[in-house]
C-alpha positions as a printed NumPy array, in Angstrom:
array([[ -55.154,  -69.326,   25.076],
       [ -58.139,  -70.67 ,   22.333],
       [ -55.896,  -72.294,   20.043],
       [ -56.901,  -71.025,   16.522],
       [ -58.915,  -73.34 ,   14.189],
       [ -56.808,  -76.013,   12.077],
       [ -57.028,  -74.102,    9.005],
       [ -55.043,  -71.221,   10.416],
       [ -52.838,  -73.797,   12.205],
       [ -52.111,  -74.827,    8.381],
       [ -52.396,  -71.402,    7.196],
       [ -49.556,  -70.977,    9.234],
       [ -47.604,  -73.862,    8.854],
       [ -47.486,  -73.486,    4.794],
       [ -46.495,  -69.369,    5.504],
       [ -43.824,  -70.535,    7.255],
       [ -42.718,  -72.779,    4.628],
       [ -43.449,  -71.081,    2.057],
       [ -40.854,  -68.33 ,    4.156],
       [ -38.201,  -70.503,    3.841],
       [ -38.055,  -71.272,    0.317],
       [ -37.788,  -67.699,   -0.757],
       [ -35.736,  -66.626,    1.951],
       [ -33.236,  -69.718,    3.358],
       [ -30.445,  -70.209,    0.193],
       [ -30.26 ,  -74.124,    1.919],
       [ -33.565,  -74.98 ,    2.305],
       [ -33.776,  -73.927,   -2.235],
       [ -30.941,  -75.971,   -2.409],
       [ -32.444,  -79.347,    0.022],
       [ -35.659,  -78.797,   -1.986],
       [ -34.227,  -79.492,   -5.25 ],
       [ -32.371,  -82.41 ,   -3.912],
       [ -35.621,  -82.969,   -2.716],
       [ -37.555,  -82.716,   -6.121],
       [ -34.158,  -84.404,   -8.143],
       [ -35.547,  -87.38 ,   -6.261],
       [ -39.297,  -87.529,   -6.802],
       [ -37.679,  -87.693,  -10.215],
       [ -35.765,  -90.159,   -9.724],
       [ -38.299,  -92.217,   -8.159],
       [ -40.445,  -92.537,  -10.598],
       [ -38.29 ,  -91.964,  -13.479],
       [ -36.006,  -95.706,  -12.012],
       [ -39.377,  -96.956,  -10.957],
       [ -38.603,  -98.156,   -7.079],
       [ -39.796, -100.26 ,   -5.428],
       [ -42.749,  -98.543,   -2.475],
       [ -39.818, -100.106,    0.37 ],
       [ -37.277,  -97.909,   -1.614],
       [ -39.11 ,  -94.99 ,   -2.411],
       [ -40.233,  -94.462,    1.385],
       [ -36.576,  -94.415,    2.244],
       [ -35.937,  -91.64 ,    0.176],
       [ -38.629,  -89.945,    0.645],
       [ -37.894,  -90.33 ,    4.641],
       [ -34.309,  -89.183,    4.829],
       [ -35.364,  -86.423,    1.819],
       [ -37.79 ,  -84.943,    4.858],
       [ -35.73 ,  -85.212,    7.394],
       [ -33.255,  -83.227,    5.613],
       [ -35.942,  -80.436,    5.076],
       [ -37.041,  -81.1  ,    8.633],
       [ -33.959,  -80.81 ,   10.277],
       [ -32.887,  -77.379,    8.251],
       [ -35.877,  -75.787,    9.231],
       [ -35.433,  -76.461,   12.877],
       [ -32.167,  -75.5  ,   12.525],
       [ -33.184,  -72.073,   11.114],
       [ -36.094,  -71.772,   13.718],
       [ -33.035,  -72.591,   16.381],
       [ -30.021,  -69.517,   14.529],
       [ -33.295,  -66.944,   14.472],
       [ -34.201,  -67.273,   17.76 ],
       [ -30.776,  -66.935,   18.918],
       [ -30.2  ,  -63.897,   16.993],
       [ -33.826,  -62.357,   18.501],
       [ -31.832,  -63.133,   22.172],
       [ -28.719,  -62.335,   21.083],
       [ -28.01 ,  -60.313,   18.454],
       [ -24.323,  -59.174,   19.036],
       [ -22.169,  -62.249,   18.682],
       [ -21.53 ,  -63.922,   22.273],
       [ -19.627,  -67.499,   22.093],
       [ -22.301,  -69.72 ,   23.354],
       [ -25.002,  -69.021,   20.972],
       [ -21.966,  -69.489,   18.051],
       [ -21.889,  -72.964,   19.93 ],
       [ -25.649,  -73.601,   20.465],
       [ -26.255,  -72.547,   16.503],
       [ -22.876,  -75.025,   15.397],
       [ -24.996,  -77.517,   16.702],
       [ -27.788,  -77.358,   15.331],
       [ -26.846,  -76.701,   12.23 ],
       [ -24.487,  -80.061,   12.894],
       [ -27.416,  -81.74 ,   12.537],
       [ -28.719,  -81.253,    9.756],
       [ -25.192,  -82.282,    8.107],
       [ -25.7  ,  -85.553,    9.849],
       [ -29.413,  -85.706,    8.627],
       [ -27.849,  -84.615,    5.017],
       [ -24.734,  -87.543,    5.391],
       [ -27.372,  -90.105,    6.024],
       [ -29.513,  -89.096,    2.508],
       [ -26.634,  -89.268,    0.564],
       [ -25.166,  -92.854,    2.449],
       [ -29.135,  -94.534,    2.44 ],
       [ -29.351,  -92.905,   -1.751],
       [ -26.139,  -94.703,   -1.741],
       [ -27.458,  -97.71 ,   -1.254],
       [ -31.453,  -97.477,   -2.369],
       [ -30.403,  -96.048,   -6.171],
       [ -26.881,  -98.419,   -6.931],
       [ -29.641, -100.94 ,   -7.205],
       [ -31.148,  -99.482,   -9.938],
       [ -27.809,  -97.09 ,  -11.782],
       [ -25.641, -100.029,  -10.974],
       [ -27.908, -102.986,  -12.451]])
């Protein structure tokens, strides 16, 4: 099988992100948090190192949510009816998102406290 040209790969990936923004409520909330963090990076004039930490965990949460959604969609395709084993897989996948979100809150606390509680 031939690989598609690079511009088609980027178009497909962009379409996936757009579909996440359009259809997935949790992704929309996490995207809002991402934009709030972008605003705070510039408003509080974070150091480059602190900005990188915030951006890394922000993108990590978004990526985790995309993986979680992909796993859930695959599970729903494979087994449309309720199945305890599929529920277990979905719960584990959602757990990864929660762990990343907790990590981002903890890192955000350590980064932003230096700029807010001077």
